[in-house]
N, C-alpha and C positions, 0 to 999 in steps of 0.2 A: 792652757796646756801648751799651745804653740810657742808662747813667749818663754816658757820655762825651758823648752828644748833648745831654743835659739840662744838663750843666755848660757846654757851649759856648754855650747860649742863656741870655741874661741875663734877669732877672726883668722888666726894663723891656720887652724885646722880646716876652716872653710876654704881658704885659699889653696891649701894642699889638695883638698878634695876636688876642687874645680880644675886644677892643673892636671891631676891624674885623668879626669874625664876628657880633657882636651887631648891628651896624649893618646888615649884609647880611640877617640873619635876622629883622629886626624885623617882627612880624606886623601886617597891616593891620587897623585897628579898624573895626568896623561898628556902626552904630546902627540898631536895629530899630524900625520904626514900626508903627502899627496897619494900614497898608496891607500891610506884609510879612506880618502875621499873617493878614489876610484871604486872601492868596494861598496860604498853606500849606494842604495837603490836611488833611482832618479827622483822619485817622488818624496823621499824621506827628508825630514827637516835637517838642517845643518847641525852638527854637534855643538853644544853650548861650550863656550870657553870659560874656564874658571875665572872668577873675579880677581883672584890674586895673580893671574898671569900678567907678565909685563907687556905693555903695549908695544914695545920695541923689541920684538924677538928677531932672531936671525943675526947675520953678520952685518958689519958696517956696509960692506959692498952691496948686500941684498937690500938694505934700507935705502941706500943711494939709488939703486936700480929702481926700487918702488917709487921713489920721489920723481925720478926722471920719467917713468911711465905715466905717473899722474900729471906731470907737467905736459907731456905730449898729448894726453887726452884733452887737456884744457887748451893747448895751443892749436889743436886741430879745429877748434871752433873759431875760425877766422872769418874774414869778411865774406868770402865765397860761401861758407857754410850758412851764415845767417841770411845772406841774399837768396840762396837757394830755398831755404825753409820758408821765407816770406813769399817768394815767387810761387812756390807750390801751394801754399795756403791761399794766396790770392787767386790763383788759377782755379782752384776748387770752388771758391766763392763765386767767381765769374761764371763758371759752368752751371752751378746750381741756380744762379740768378737767371740765366738764359732758359733753363728748364722751367723755372717758375713763371717766366713771362709767357712761354709757349703754353703751359698748362692753364694759366689764367685766361689767355685768349680762347683756348678750347672750352673752358668752363663758361665763358661769356656767350660763346656761340651756341653751346648746348642749352643754356638758359633762355636764349632768344628763341630757339626752336621749341623749347618746352612751353613757352608762353606765346603761342601763336594767336593770331587774331581769331575771335569767336566766329568769324565768317567761314573759317575752314571747318566745315561741318564734319567731314570724314575723319579728320584728325581728332576733333573734340569727342566725337561719339565712339571712336574705336579705342576702347580701353587698353588693348594689347599694345598698340602703337604708342600710346601715351605712357604706359608703364615702362616700355623699353627706353623711351627718351628720358623718362625720369630716372631710371637706373643708371644710364650713361652720365647724366648730369650729376647725380650723387657721387658716382665714382670720380668724376672730374673735381668735384668740390673736395673730396677726401685727398686727392692727389695734390691739389693746391695747398691744403692744410699741411700735408706732409712736407712739401717742398718749402713752405714758409718756415716751418720749424727747422728744416735743414739749413736754410740760409742764415737763420739766427744762430744756429750752432756754429756755422762757419765764421760768423762775425765774432762770436765769443772766443773761438780758437785763435783768431788773429789777435784779439785783445790779450789773451793769455800768452801768446808768443811775444808780443811787444813787452809785456810785463816781465817775462823770463829774460828777455834781452836787456831790459833795464836793470834787473837785479844782477846780471852778469857784466854790467858796465860796458855794454856794447854801444858804440856811437850810433846815434839815430840814423845817420846817413847810410849805415850798412843795411837798414831795413827798407830803404826806398828802392823802387825799381830803377 
């Protein structure tokens, strides 16, 4: 039955019908201005741009201004920018390493106190004193673990900064102190 109805309709009739549907369903285009953006609530998503909108809207002067602004953004990432980013990342890593060394020393001292000689009868028999020492030692172990993870995160951040600089064709000398 479906084939009979298709055969009865000519290709020309079908094309006319499709063209009429397109005319009826033609979406209204909308141009968004700065005023529309000011009205939008802060948390609202940006309005979707139509797929048929040209990529180069605006006047020639506006497009040139946009290109110059983009170039300025790129040009600002000069040697001083990259040196400062690397210096900041390295100083954070150095500070975290210092904290890790101090926490490790504290953890070792607390472990030494916790494992006193069996001749210290008062310490071994007094469960409260032992429990307090054990609690301090466990807190120090947790702090050492946290700082170890932080140092590793700092190392990864420096690695990703170096990779970002490599992709931006930054000379390696700009990243050295």
